[in-house]
C-alpha positions as CSV (number, residue, x, y, z in Angstrom):
1,M,0.0,0.0,0.0
2,P,1.4,3.5,-0.9
3,I,2.5,5.8,1.8
4,A,-0.5,7.7,3.1
5,L,-0.5,11.5,3.3
6,E,-2.1,13.2,6.3
7,F,-5.3,14.2,4.6
8,E,-5.7,10.6,3.2
9,K,-5.8,9.0,6.6
10,P,-9.7,8.8,6.8
11,I,-9.6,6.7,3.6
12,I,-7.0,4.4,5.2
13,E,-9.2,3.9,8.3
14,I,-12.2,3.0,6.2
15,Q,-10.1,0.5,4.2
16,K,-8.8,-1.0,7.4
17,K,-12.4,-1.4,8.7
18,I,-13.4,-3.1,5.4
19,E,-10.5,-5.6,5.7
20,E,-11.4,-6.3,9.3
21,L,-15.0,-7.1,8.3
22,K,-13.8,-9.4,5.5
23,Q,-11.6,-11.3,7.9
24,M,-14.4,-11.5,10.5
25,S,-16.8,-12.8,7.8
26,Q,-14.2,-15.4,6.8
27,D,-13.5,-16.5,10.4
28,S,-17.1,-16.6,11.7
29,G,-18.8,-17.7,8.6
30,K,-21.3,-14.9,8.9
31,D,-22.5,-13.2,5.7
32,L,-21.4,-9.6,6.0
33,N,-21.3,-8.8,2.3
34,K,-24.0,-6.1,2.4
35,V,-22.2,-4.2,5.2
36,I,-18.9,-4.6,3.3
37,E,-20.4,-3.4,0.0
38,T,-22.0,-0.4,1.8
39,L,-18.7,0.6,3.3
40,E,-16.8,0.1,0.0
41,K,-19.3,2.3,-1.8
42,E,-19.0,5.0,1.0
43,A,-15.2,4.7,0.7
44,E,-15.2,5.1,-3.1
45,D,-17.6,8.1,-2.9
46,F,-15.5,9.8,-0.2
47,K,-12.3,9.1,-2.1
48,K,-13.7,10.6,-5.3
49,E,-15.0,13.7,-3.5
50,L,-11.7,14.2,-1.7
51,Y,-9.5,14.0,-4.8
52,D,-11.9,16.1,-6.8
53,N,-11.7,18.9,-4.3
54,L,-8.0,19.0,-3.2
55,N,-6.6,22.4,-2.3
56,P,-3.3,23.6,-3.8
57,A,-1.4,22.6,-0.6
58,Q,-2.8,19.0,-0.8
59,K,-1.9,18.8,-4.5
60,M,1.6,19.9,-3.6
61,Q,1.9,17.0,-1.2
62,I,0.8,14.5,-3.9
63,A,3.3,16.1,-6.4
64,R,6.1,15.4,-3.9
65,H,4.9,11.9,-3.0
66,P,8.1,9.8,-2.7
67,E,6.5,6.9,-4.7
68,R,5.4,9.1,-7.6
69,P,6.7,7.8,-11.0
70,K,10.0,9.2,-12.0
71,F,11.3,10.2,-15.4
72,L,12.9,6.8,-16.2
73,D,9.6,5.0,-15.2
74,Y,7.8,7.0,-17.9
75,V,10.6,6.2,-20.4
76,E,10.3,2.5,-19.6
77,L,6.5,2.4,-19.9
78,M,6.0,4.8,-22.8
79,T,8.9,4.3,-25.2
80,T,11.0,1.6,-26.9
81,D,14.6,1.6,-28.1
82,F,15.7,4.2,-25.5
83,V,19.4,5.1,-25.9
84,E,20.7,7.4,-23.2
85,L,23.1,10.1,-24.3
86,H,25.6,11.3,-21.6
87,G,27.6,14.4,-20.9
88,D,27.8,18.1,-21.8
89,R,30.9,17.6,-23.9
90,V,32.9,19.8,-21.5
91,G,33.6,17.0,-19.0
92,T,30.6,16.4,-16.8
93,D,27.5,14.2,-16.9
94,D,24.9,15.7,-14.5
95,R,22.6,12.8,-13.5
96,A,19.8,15.2,-12.4
97,I,18.9,15.5,-16.1
98,V,18.6,12.4,-18.2
99,G,17.9,12.2,-21.9
100,G,18.3,10.3,-25.1
101,L,16.7,9.0,-28.2
102,A,13.7,6.8,-28.1
103,K,10.5,5.8,-30.0
104,I,6.9,6.4,-28.9
105,D,4.6,4.1,-30.9
106,G,7.4,3.9,-33.5
107,R,7.9,7.6,-33.8
108,P,11.5,8.8,-33.0
109,V,11.7,11.5,-30.2
110,M,14.4,13.1,-28.1
111,I,13.1,12.6,-24.6
112,I,14.7,14.5,-21.8
113,G,13.7,14.9,-18.1
114,T,14.7,15.8,-14.6
115,M,15.3,12.7,-12.6
116,K,14.7,12.0,-8.9
117,G,15.4,8.9,-6.9
118,K,13.2,6.5,-4.9
119,S,15.8,5.9,-2.1
120,T,18.4,8.0,-0.4
121,K,21.1,6.4,-2.5
122,E,19.3,7.2,-5.7
123,N,18.4,10.7,-4.6
124,L,22.1,11.4,-3.9
125,E,22.9,10.0,-7.4
126,Y,20.4,12.3,-9.0
127,N,21.0,15.2,-6.6
128,F,17.3,15.2,-5.6
129,G,16.2,16.3,-9.1
130,M,18.1,19.6,-8.8
131,P,20.3,20.1,-12.0
132,Q,23.7,21.7,-12.0
133,P,24.6,24.0,-15.0
134,E,26.2,21.0,-16.6
135,G,22.8,19.4,-16.8
136,Y,21.3,22.3,-18.7
137,R,24.2,22.3,-21.1
138,K,23.7,18.5,-21.6
139,A,20.0,19.1,-22.3
140,L,20.9,21.9,-24.8
141,R,23.3,19.6,-26.6
142,L,20.5,17.1,-27.0
143,F,18.1,19.9,-28.2
144,Y,20.7,20.8,-30.9
145,H,21.0,17.2,-31.9
146,A,17.2,16.8,-32.3
147,N,17.0,20.0,-34.2
148,K,19.8,18.9,-36.6
149,F,18.1,15.6,-37.4
150,N,14.5,17.0,-37.3
151,I,13.4,14.9,-34.3
152,P,10.6,16.1,-32.0
153,I,11.5,16.9,-28.4
154,V,9.6,15.7,-25.3
155,T,10.6,17.0,-21.9
156,I,9.3,15.6,-18.6
157,I,9.9,17.9,-15.6
158,D,9.9,17.1,-11.9
159,T,12.2,19.4,-10.0
160,P,12.2,21.5,-6.8
161,G,14.4,23.9,-8.8
162,A,17.9,24.1,-10.1
163,Y,20.7,23.3,-7.6
164,P,21.3,26.5,-5.5
165,G,24.8,25.6,-4.2
166,I,28.1,27.4,-4.5
167,S,29.4,24.9,-7.1
168,A,26.4,25.7,-9.4
169,E,27.0,29.4,-9.1
170,K,30.7,29.0,-9.9
171,H,29.7,27.2,-13.1
172,A,27.2,29.9,-14.1
173,Q,23.9,28.4,-13.2
174,G,21.8,31.5,-14.2
175,A,23.6,31.8,-17.5
176,A,23.1,28.1,-18.4
177,I,19.4,28.4,-17.8
178,A,19.1,31.7,-19.6
179,Y,20.9,30.3,-22.6
180,N,18.5,27.3,-22.7
181,L,15.5,29.7,-22.7
182,K,16.9,31.6,-25.7
183,E,18.0,28.6,-27.7
184,M,14.8,26.5,-27.1
185,Q,12.8,29.4,-28.5
186,K,14.8,29.1,-31.8
187,L,14.3,25.3,-32.2
188,R,12.7,24.3,-35.5
189,V,11.2,21.0,-34.3
190,P,8.1,20.5,-32.1
191,V,8.7,20.7,-28.4
192,I,6.3,19.1,-25.9
193,A,6.8,19.8,-22.2
194,I,5.1,18.0,-19.3
195,V,5.4,18.9,-15.7
196,S,4.9,15.6,-13.9
197,G,5.4,16.6,-10.3
198,E,7.2,19.7,-9.1
199,G,7.9,22.5,-11.6
200,C,9.8,25.1,-9.7
201,S,11.4,28.3,-10.9
202,G,13.9,28.6,-13.7
203,G,15.0,25.1,-13.0
204,A,11.8,23.9,-14.6
205,L,11.6,26.6,-17.2
206,G,15.0,25.7,-18.5
207,L,13.4,22.6,-20.1
208,A,9.9,24.0,-20.7
209,V,10.0,26.6,-23.5
210,A,7.7,24.5,-25.7
211,N,5.0,24.5,-28.3
212,R,2.8,22.7,-25.8
213,V,3.1,22.6,-22.0
214,Y,1.0,20.2,-20.0
215,L,0.6,19.7,-16.3
216,L,-0.4,16.4,-14.5
217,E,-3.6,16.8,-12.5
218,H,-1.8,16.9,-9.1
219,A,1.5,18.5,-10.3
220,Y,2.3,22.2,-9.8
221,Y,4.2,24.8,-11.8
222,T,5.5,28.0,-10.1
223,V,7.9,30.8,-10.4
224,I,9.2,30.0,-6.9
225,S,8.7,27.2,-4.5
226,P,6.0,27.8,-1.9
227,E,8.6,27.6,0.9
228,G,10.8,30.2,-0.9
229,C,7.8,32.5,-1.3
230,A,6.8,32.1,2.3
231,S,10.4,32.9,3.4
232,I,10.4,36.1,1.4
233,L,6.9,37.3,2.1
234,W,6.5,36.3,5.8
235,R,10.0,35.4,6.8
236,D,8.6,32.0,7.7
237,A,9.0,28.9,5.4
238,S,6.4,27.1,7.5
239,K,3.7,29.2,5.9
240,N,4.3,27.4,2.6
241,L,0.7,26.1,2.6
242,E,-0.7,29.7,2.5
243,A,1.9,30.5,-0.2
244,A,0.8,27.5,-2.3
245,T,-2.7,28.9,-2.4
246,A,-1.7,32.4,-3.2
247,L,0.7,31.5,-6.0
248,K,-2.0,29.9,-8.1
249,I,0.3,26.9,-8.9
250,T,-2.2,24.2,-10.0
251,A,-3.6,23.2,-13.4
252,P,-7.0,25.0,-13.2
253,D,-5.5,28.4,-12.4
254,L,-2.6,27.9,-14.9
255,L,-5.1,27.0,-17.6
256,K,-7.1,30.2,-16.8
257,F,-3.9,32.3,-17.2
258,N,-2.9,30.5,-20.4
259,I,0.4,29.4,-18.8
260,I,-0.2,25.7,-19.8
261,D,-2.1,24.1,-22.7
262,G,-3.8,21.3,-20.8
263,M,-4.1,19.1,-17.8
264,I,-3.4,15.3,-17.9
265,K,-5.8,13.4,-15.6
266,E,-4.2,11.2,-13.0
267,P,-5.5,7.9,-11.5
268,T,-7.6,8.4,-8.4
269,G,-5.3,9.2,-5.5
270,G,-2.4,10.3,-7.7
271,A,0.0,8.9,-10.3
272,H,1.8,6.7,-7.8
273,N,-1.3,4.5,-7.6
274,D,-1.1,3.3,-11.2
275,Y,2.1,3.8,-13.1
276,E,0.8,2.1,-16.3
277,L,-2.4,4.1,-16.5
278,M,-0.5,7.4,-15.9
279,A,2.1,6.5,-18.5
280,S,-0.7,5.6,-21.0
281,E,-2.5,9.0,-20.4
282,M,0.8,10.8,-20.8
283,K,1.7,8.9,-24.0
284,A,-1.7,9.6,-25.6
285,T,-1.3,13.3,-24.8
286,I,2.2,13.4,-26.4
287,L,1.1,11.7,-29.6
288,R,-1.9,13.9,-29.9
289,A,0.2,17.0,-29.4
290,L,2.8,15.9,-31.9
291,S,0.1,15.2,-34.5
292,E,-1.1,18.8,-34.3
293,F,2.3,20.0,-35.6
294,D,2.7,17.5,-38.4
295,G,3.3,19.3,-41.7
296,M,4.3,22.6,-40.0
297,S,7.6,24.1,-41.1
298,G,10.5,24.9,-38.8
299,E,9.7,28.6,-39.1
300,E,6.0,28.0,-38.3
301,L,6.9,26.0,-35.2
302,R,9.3,28.7,-34.0
303,N,6.7,31.4,-34.6
304,Q,4.0,29.5,-32.8
305,R,6.2,29.0,-29.8
306,Y,7.2,32.7,-29.8
307,D,3.6,33.9,-30.0
308,K,2.6,31.5,-27.2
309,Y,4.9,33.1,-24.7
310,R,4.4,36.7,-25.9
311,V,0.7,36.6,-25.0
312,M,1.3,35.5,-21.4
313,G,0.7,38.0,-18.6
314,A,-1.5,41.0,-18.1
315,F,-0.5,44.6,-18.6
316,I,-2.0,47.8,-17.2
317,E,-1.2,51.1,-18.8
């Protein structure tokens, strides 16, 4: 059973009660099917109502769930013939960004994403999904490669932000991200970006200048992490839940502001409850999006991407 979040505990209690009744029925021979069916119906109704009405803070907790599918899980479930490409050609291979060539339903793509781990050892290997400048330079090398050979690009983003350490600053973190933003805009192939969990700050945007940007139902996308926002506004990172609400970080608000192009539905309870179903929904979205750009020239793709970002925001004169 997946790790339960605090707001999910009432569901867990009902499920425990159902299991106890099933065991009691088996041990005593009494027919408790009607009671069990009633409880199961109540549990299902409660679960649906709960997940249909999550607040931004609760969605943030699901987006950060330790058992949520990671980039390489999606690669395994959605693609075939994946060949990982390493290194920034300067001397470093940042494991927080993983990418390579693959096929989705036989269609070649360059698939790139931020990678988190499922254990302490893996998280250390992938630096908790926080890329160094070398990671962004590796991603840019793969963008160039895809552009040269006319291969569509898919990025899958799940990062609390670019690595903020001294080593990253020494190696020009800000410049690496800024250069990606500029160069992604000039790509002459379709770019599809999906925020699958956390999408924080420039660390996420460095892979997300795309013709289509999608957000998973319980993912979030924001200019700053809720903790960072709370630290600045209230000098108190513990007010991150209030900040999450104020920042408008979830799919309904982002759709309203034209920041994203669509929301990808998750299995009930979150993506971690059914990897295969989540990957299937994501794959269908990618193929549908790519089909929209079939026949468009490189210049048309570039102009569409440029126009998409130019109309974002509101101005008062």
